[in-house]
C-alpha positions as CSV (number, residue, x, y, z in Angstrom):
1,X,30.4,93.8,21.1
2,X,30.9,94.2,17.3
3,X,28.1,96.7,17.1
4,X,29.7,98.8,19.9
5,X,33.1,98.8,18.2
6,X,31.5,99.8,14.8
7,X,29.7,102.7,16.5
8,X,32.8,103.8,18.3
9,X,34.9,103.6,15.1
10,X,32.2,105.6,13.2
11,X,32.1,108.2,15.9
12,X,35.9,108.5,15.9
13,X,35.9,108.9,12.1
14,X,33.2,111.6,12.2
15,X,34.7,113.4,15.3
16,X,38.3,112.7,14.4
17,X,39.2,116.3,13.7
18,X,37.4,117.5,16.8
19,X,39.3,115.0,19.0
20,X,42.5,115.9,17.4
21,X,41.8,119.6,18.0
22,X,41.1,118.8,21.7
23,X,44.3,116.9,22.0
24,X,46.3,119.7,20.4
25,X,44.6,122.2,22.7
26,X,45.5,120.2,25.7
27,X,49.1,120.0,24.6
28,X,49.3,123.8,24.0
29,X,47.7,124.5,27.4
30,X,50.1,122.1,29.1
31,X,53.1,123.9,27.5
32,X,51.6,127.2,28.5
33,X,51.1,126.0,32.1
34,X,54.7,124.8,32.2
35,X,56.1,128.2,31.4
36,X,53.8,130.2,33.7
37,X,55.2,131.3,37.0
38,X,53.5,132.5,40.1
39,X,55.2,134.5,42.9
40,X,54.4,131.6,45.3
41,X,56.5,129.3,43.0
42,X,59.7,131.3,43.1
43,X,61.3,129.8,46.2
44,X,61.4,126.3,47.4
45,X,62.6,126.8,51.0
46,X,63.2,129.5,53.5
47,X,66.1,128.4,55.7
48,X,68.8,129.8,58.0
49,X,71.1,130.3,55.0
50,X,68.4,132.3,53.2
51,X,66.0,131.8,50.3
52,X,66.4,128.8,48.0
53,X,65.0,128.9,44.5
54,X,62.3,126.4,43.7
55,X,62.8,123.4,41.3
56,X,60.5,125.1,38.9
57,X,62.7,128.3,38.7
58,X,65.8,126.1,38.2
59,X,64.1,124.1,35.5
60,X,62.8,127.3,33.7
61,X,66.1,129.2,33.9
62,X,67.0,130.4,30.4
63,X,63.5,129.9,29.1
64,X,60.8,132.4,28.3
65,X,58.2,132.5,31.1
66,X,55.0,134.4,31.9
67,X,54.3,136.0,35.3
68,X,51.6,138.4,36.5
69,X,52.2,141.1,39.1
70,X,52.4,144.8,39.8
71,X,54.9,147.3,38.6
72,X,56.7,149.1,41.4
73,X,57.2,152.8,40.7
74,X,60.3,153.0,38.6
75,X,63.5,154.9,39.5
76,X,63.3,157.1,36.4
77,X,60.5,157.4,33.8
78,X,62.9,156.6,31.0
79,X,64.2,153.4,32.6
80,X,64.4,150.2,30.6
81,X,63.8,148.1,33.7
82,X,61.4,147.9,36.6
83,X,60.6,145.8,39.6
84,X,57.6,143.4,39.5
85,X,56.0,142.8,42.8
86,X,53.4,140.4,44.1
87,X,51.3,143.2,45.7
88,X,50.9,146.9,44.6
89,X,53.5,149.4,46.0
90,X,52.6,153.1,45.9
91,X,56.1,154.4,46.6
92,X,59.3,153.9,44.8
93,X,61.1,151.1,46.8
94,X,64.5,152.8,46.0
95,X,63.4,156.3,47.2
96,X,62.5,155.6,50.8
97,X,64.9,154.0,53.2
98,X,62.0,152.9,55.5
99,X,59.8,151.4,52.8
100,X,59.2,147.7,53.3
101,X,60.9,145.8,50.5
102,X,58.9,142.7,49.6
103,X,60.5,139.4,49.5
104,X,58.7,138.4,46.3
105,X,60.2,140.7,43.7
106,X,61.5,140.1,40.2
107,X,63.6,142.6,38.3
108,X,62.4,143.0,34.7
109,X,64.8,144.2,32.0
110,X,62.7,145.3,29.0
111,X,63.5,144.3,25.4
112,X,62.5,147.8,24.4
113,X,61.1,150.8,26.3
114,X,57.4,150.7,27.1
115,X,55.1,153.2,28.7
116,X,54.9,152.4,32.4
117,X,51.6,151.7,34.1
118,X,50.0,152.7,37.4
119,X,51.4,150.8,40.4
120,X,47.9,149.2,41.1
121,X,47.4,147.8,37.6
122,X,48.0,144.1,37.2
123,X,50.3,143.3,34.3
124,X,51.5,140.2,32.5
125,X,55.2,140.0,31.8
126,X,56.9,137.7,29.4
127,X,60.7,137.3,29.4
128,X,63.7,135.0,29.7
129,X,64.1,133.9,33.3
130,X,67.5,134.1,35.1
131,X,68.4,133.5,38.7
132,X,71.5,134.0,40.9
133,X,73.2,137.1,42.2
134,X,73.9,139.7,39.6
135,X,75.0,143.3,39.8
136,X,73.7,145.6,37.0
137,X,76.7,147.4,35.6
138,X,74.7,150.5,34.8
139,X,72.8,151.0,38.0
140,X,74.6,148.9,40.6
141,X,71.3,147.3,41.4
142,X,71.7,143.8,42.8
143,X,69.2,141.1,41.8
144,X,68.7,137.5,42.6
145,X,65.9,136.8,40.1
146,X,65.2,138.6,36.9
147,X,63.6,138.5,33.5
148,X,65.6,139.6,30.4
149,X,64.4,140.7,27.0
150,X,61.0,141.2,28.5
151,X,57.8,142.9,27.5
152,X,54.6,143.4,29.4
153,X,50.9,144.2,28.8
154,X,48.2,145.4,31.2
155,X,45.4,143.0,32.0
């Protein structure tokens, strides 16, 4: 038993930095996973009264999160906001009254203007999560779920 303990202690001394690095990596990965959202995690229940936000959305409200999706065609090329969708949309959802508006959308207000991407290019967006009804004073657009001070990058 003493021999095993001595070998284990020696191994830990030699590999100490490696094990410490592994532990730190797990901690960083865990923190990243906690702030990553998926469209399937936005709502907890669909009931007669409507959609209810998930516990994860409520817990992450006010925090910076990361989510991947597709940019719906923007209203104007110079807009500082866009709608992030779960699936690609080839038409502007605001421009056609008969377009199917997806349930899984997220309004993204950019920190600064960025060049928009094609509707079928997947992007990763990072921004501060907010939920609850809000009317944008500039556009009159009503949102239930949004990211503020956001930025995106194509994947």
